[in-house]
C-alpha positions in Angstrom: 47.8 163.9 0.7 46.9 165.9 3.8 45.0 164.3 6.7 43.4 167.5 8.1 40.5 169.5 6.7 42.7 172.4 5.6 45.9 171.1 4.1 48.8 173.3 3.0 49.9 173.6 -0.6 52.8 171.3 0.1 50.4 168.7 1.6 47.8 168.9 -1.1 50.0 169.4 -4.2 49.7 171.5 -7.3 47.2 169.6 -9.4 44.8 168.6 -6.6 44.8 172.3 -5.6 44.0 173.4 -9.2 41.3 170.8 -9.3 39.7 172.3 -6.2 39.9 175.8 -7.7 38.3 174.9 -11.0 35.8 172.1 -10.0 32.6 174.2 -9.6 33.4 177.1 -11.9 31.1 177.9 -14.9 33.0 179.6 -17.7 31.4 182.5 -19.6 30.3 182.3 -23.2 33.2 182.4 -25.6 35.4 180.0 -23.7 35.5 176.9 -25.9 38.2 175.1 -23.8 38.7 176.1 -20.2 41.1 174.8 -17.4 42.2 171.2 -17.7 44.2 171.3 -21.0 47.6 172.8 -21.7 45.9 176.1 -22.9 42.5 177.7 -22.9 40.8 178.4 -26.2 38.7 181.5 -26.5 36.4 182.7 -29.3 37.3 186.0 -30.8 34.4 187.2 -32.9 36.1 190.6 -33.5 39.2 189.0 -34.9 41.4 191.0 -32.4 41.8 191.0 -28.7 43.0 193.5 -26.2 45.6 192.0 -23.9 47.3 193.3 -20.8 49.4 191.8 -17.9 49.9 193.2 -14.4 51.6 191.8 -11.3 50.9 192.2 -7.6 53.7 191.4 -5.1 53.2 190.9 -1.4 54.6 193.8 0.6 54.6 196.1 -2.5 51.1 196.0 -3.8 49.2 194.5 -0.9 49.7 193.6 2.8 48.2 190.5 4.2 47.7 192.1 7.6 45.4 194.6 5.8 43.8 192.6 3.1 42.0 189.3 3.1 42.8 186.8 0.4 39.4 187.6 -1.1 40.3 191.3 -1.2 43.6 190.5 -3.0 41.9 188.4 -5.6 39.4 191.2 -6.3 42.1 193.8 -6.6 44.1 191.7 -9.0 41.2 191.4 -11.4 40.0 195.0 -11.0 43.3 196.6 -11.9 43.8 194.5 -15.0 40.2 194.9 -16.1 40.7 198.7 -15.9 43.5 198.5 -18.4 41.3 196.7 -20.8 38.5 199.3 -20.2 40.9 202.1 -21.0 41.3 200.8 -24.5 37.6 200.9 -25.1 37.2 197.2 -24.7 35.4 194.8 -22.3 37.4 192.3 -20.3 36.1 188.8 -21.1 38.7 186.4 -19.6 41.7 186.2 -17.3 44.7 183.9 -16.9 46.3 183.9 -13.5 49.7 182.8 -12.2 50.0 182.5 -8.4 53.1 181.9 -6.3 53.0 181.3 -2.6 55.1 179.6 0.1 54.5 175.8 0.4 53.0 176.2 3.9 50.2 178.4 2.6 46.8 176.9 3.6 44.8 175.7 0.7 41.8 177.5 2.1 43.5 180.9 1.5 44.2 180.0 -2.1 40.6 179.1 -2.5 39.6 182.4 -0.9 41.9 184.3 -3.3 40.3 182.5 -6.3 36.8 183.2 -4.9 37.7 186.9 -4.9 38.9 186.8 -8.4 35.7 185.1 -9.6 33.5 187.5 -7.8 35.2 190.5 -9.4 35.4 188.9 -12.9 31.8 187.7 -12.6 30.5 191.2 -11.9 31.1 192.1 -15.5 30.6 188.7 -17.1 34.2 187.4 -17.4 35.9 184.3 -16.0 39.3 182.8 -15.0 40.2 180.5 -17.9 43.6 179.2 -16.8 46.8 179.8 -15.1 49.7 178.4 -13.0 50.5 177.6 -9.4 54.1 177.7 -8.2 56.2 177.8 -5.0 57.4 181.3 -4.0 58.9 182.9 -0.9 56.0 185.4 -0.8 52.7 185.8 -2.5 52.9 186.9 -6.1 49.8 187.3 -8.3 50.3 187.8 -12.1 47.2 188.3 -14.1 46.8 188.5 -17.9 43.5 190.1 -19.0 41.9 189.5 -22.4 39.3 191.9 -23.8 36.8 192.3 -26.7 36.8 195.5 -28.7 33.4 194.6 -30.3 34.4 195.9 -33.7 35.6 199.3 -32.5 39.0 200.9 -33.0 41.0 200.8 -29.8 41.2 204.1 -27.9 44.9 205.0 -27.6 46.7 207.6 -25.6 47.8 209.5 -28.7 44.5 210.8 -30.0 43.9 213.9 -27.9 43.9 217.2 -29.8 44.0 220.9 -28.9 40.4 221.8 -28.0 39.5 218.4 -26.5 37.8 218.3 -23.2 39.3 216.1 -20.5 36.8 214.0 -18.5 36.8 211.3 -15.8 34.6 208.4 -15.0 34.9 207.1 -11.4 36.3 208.7 -8.3 39.7 210.1 -7.5 41.9 210.2 -4.4 40.0 207.5 -2.5 42.6 204.8 -2.6 45.4 207.3 -1.6 43.4 208.6 1.3 42.6 205.0 2.4 46.3 204.1 2.1 47.3 207.1 4.3 44.8 206.0 7.0 46.1 202.5 6.9 49.7 203.6 7.2 48.8 205.8 10.1 46.9 203.1 11.8 43.8 205.2 12.1 40.3 203.9 12.4 37.3 205.6 10.9 36.6 206.2 7.2 36.2 202.5 6.6 34.9 203.1 3.1 38.1 204.9 2.1 40.3 202.2 3.6 38.3 199.7 1.8 38.8 201.5 -1.5 42.5 201.1 -1.2 42.2 197.4 -0.6 39.5 196.8 -3.3 39.4 199.5 -6.0 36.1 200.1 -7.9 36.8 200.8 -11.6 33.8 202.1 -13.5 33.1 198.9 -15.5 31.5 199.5 -18.8 32.5 203.1 -19.1 35.5 202.3 -21.3 33.2 200.9 -24.1 30.7 203.7 -23.5 33.4 206.3 -24.0 34.6 204.5 -27.2 31.1 204.5 -28.6 30.8 208.2 -27.8 34.0 209.0 -29.8 36.7 209.2 -27.1 39.9 210.4 -28.6 42.3 209.2 -25.9 41.9 207.3 -22.7 43.8 205.7 -19.8 43.0 204.4 -16.3 44.3 206.2 -13.2 46.6 203.6 -11.7 49.7 205.8 -10.8 47.9 209.1 -10.3 45.8 211.6 -12.3 48.7 213.8 -13.2 51.1 210.9 -14.0 48.6 209.1 -16.2 47.3 212.2 -18.0 51.0 213.0 -18.6 51.2 209.9 -20.7 48.3 211.1 -22.8 49.8 214.6 -23.1 53.1 213.2 -24.2 51.7 210.7 -26.7 49.3 213.3 -28.1 51.7 216.3 -28.0 49.3 218.6 -26.2 49.1 220.6 -23.0 46.4 219.4 -20.6 45.1 221.9 -18.1 43.0 220.6 -15.2 40.5 222.8 -13.3 40.6 222.2 -9.5 37.1 223.5 -9.2 35.9 220.5 -11.2 37.8 218.2 -8.7 36.0 219.7 -5.7 33.7 216.7 -5.1 36.7 214.4 -4.8 38.6 216.8 -2.6 35.6 217.2 -0.3 35.1 213.5 0.0 38.6 212.8 1.3 39.1 216.1 3.2 38.5 214.6 6.7 40.9 211.7 6.1 43.5 214.1 4.7 43.2 216.3 7.8 43.5 213.3 10.1 46.8 212.3 8.4 48.2 215.8 7.8 48.0 215.6 4.0 46.7 217.9 1.3 43.5 216.5 -0.1 44.1 218.1 -3.5 47.5 216.4 -3.7 45.9 213.1 -3.0 43.4 213.6 -5.8 46.0 214.7 -8.3 48.8 212.3 -7.4 47.1 209.4 -5.6 47.2 206.0 -7.4 45.2 202.9 -7.7 41.7 204.3 -7.9 41.5 202.9 -11.5 39.1 205.6 -12.6 39.1 206.2 -16.3 40.2 209.5 -17.7 39.9 210.5 -21.4 39.7 213.2 -24.0 36.6 214.0 -26.1 35.8 216.4 -28.9 32.9 218.0 -26.9 30.0 216.3 -25.1 30.9 213.4 -22.8 28.7 210.3 -22.2 26.7 209.7 -19.1 28.9 208.8 -16.1 31.7 211.1 -17.1 32.4 214.6 -15.9 34.6 217.3 -17.4 37.7 218.2 -15.4 39.9 220.1 -17.9 40.9 220.7 -21.5 43.7 220.1 -23.9 45.4 222.9 -25.8 48.4 223.6 -28.0 51.6 223.8 -26.1 54.4 221.8 -24.6 53.4 218.3 -23.7 52.5 218.2 -20.0 49.8 218.7 -17.5 49.0 221.9 -15.7 46.7 222.6 -12.8 44.7 225.8 -13.1 47.2 227.0 -15.8 50.3 226.4 -13.7 52.8 223.7 -13.2 52.1 221.5 -10.2 55.0 221.6 -7.8 54.2 218.5 -5.8 54.4 214.7 -6.6 52.6 213.7 -9.7 52.0 210.0 -8.9 53.2 206.7 -7.5 56.4 205.1 -8.8 57.0 201.4 -9.4 60.6 201.7 -8.3 60.2 204.7 -5.9 
C-alpha cells in the first residue's frame, strides 16, 4: 500500500483502485448487478440489445500532451455511444477495459473515470464494469450496450433511390481542430476542443428511427467514407450538395486558412465528429438537415454530381 496521497497503480494495486473508481457511483435504472461481482447484470425490457466495441490507443487516438485524462474518458464514451445512436438505439451502459503503465498515478485513472461518468451521465447511462491491466501505454477499450425500445434497428442497407440524405450534428470540426493542434497554432479553442472531446447529437438516433430513417451511420472516419458504407450496403449512388454543407465549411474556414487546408475537404473527409448521417423517405425530423439524395446508379458517393478526387476519410491503418 502506498504511503503518499497519490499512489501509483503499482503501489495501490488493481482491486483497491477498482474500489476507488466504483465507491461513490450510482448506477442507472436497469442495472440489477453492478461492479463487484464477476459480471454485471442488466435488464433488457426489449429482449434485444445493441452492442458495440471500440478501442482508443495512446499515440493513435489521443495524445496525453493534448488531452487531459478527463477528456480521454469523455471521448471514449462519446464515440461508442455514437455507434449505438446510429442504430436508432439509446446507450444505457458501458463496460470499460483500461491498460496503463504501473507508474501511472491513481489520480489520473480516477480522472479518466470521472470523464467517462460525466459523458455517460449526460444521457442517463453508466459504467457497469470492466477490467484494469498493466500496459506499456494507455489503452482504453469500451463496450457500449443500447436499448432499441421496441424499434427495428436502423441498418446501413435500407437506403433507396429517391431517399434524401440528412445529417444531425456538425461536420469538419474535429478535423479542423486536429490540424490546428498538429500545427501548434493557438486560437480557435472551440475547434481544438472538438477534436479532443467530440459532441455526438445524443437522442437524434432514436428520433430518426421513430421518424422512419431507412439507413444511418455515425461520421467517425469521414462523411464520404461513412456514407460510402451506406451506398455500398444499399446499392445506391449518394450525391451530396456542397451548398448544403456551407454552414460547416464557413465555420472552419479560418482554421483551414491558417493551416493551408481546404475547408470543404475537411468537411467531406474529416473524421471523429461523430455526427449522425442517414437516409429518409422525405421529411426529416427536427435537428436534421438535408445535404444530398440517393439515386439509382453504381454504389458510391458523388459531390455535386461528380466523383471526389481527394481523400475520403481517415484510415485505421493509414
